[in-house]
N, C-alpha and C positions, 0 to 999 in steps of 0.2 A: 297420545303419542309423545314419546320422549325426544329430547334434543338429539340423541344419537340416531333415532329413527329418522328424524327430519334431515339430518346430514347425510345419512346413507341413502335415503329416498328409494328404498327397495333393493338396493344392491347388496351383495355379500359383504360381510365385515372383513376388512383387511387392516390389521392393527397399524402397520407402518403407514399406509396411505391415510388412515383415519387420523393418526397423530400429526401427519404432515398438514392435513387440512386444518386441524385445530390450531397448529402453530402459525401457519400462513395467515389465517383469518384473525389471529390474535384472541382466540376464545379460551385459551387455557386459564388465564386469570379469572375470567368471568365464571367458568365452570367450577373453579375452586371455591367460589362463594356459595354455591348451592349445596345443601346437605347431601343430595343424591347425585351430585356431579352431572354427568351427561344422561343419567337415568331419570332426570327430572322432566 
């Protein structure tokens, strides 16, 4: 299971909402460290 799948938890992907979650949770810098980003 990827990080994205764990965040979406079965819900449909909405780019704006997803980006907002990453921003609010402060995950963007962390995801940039992974070679696969949120597909890790």
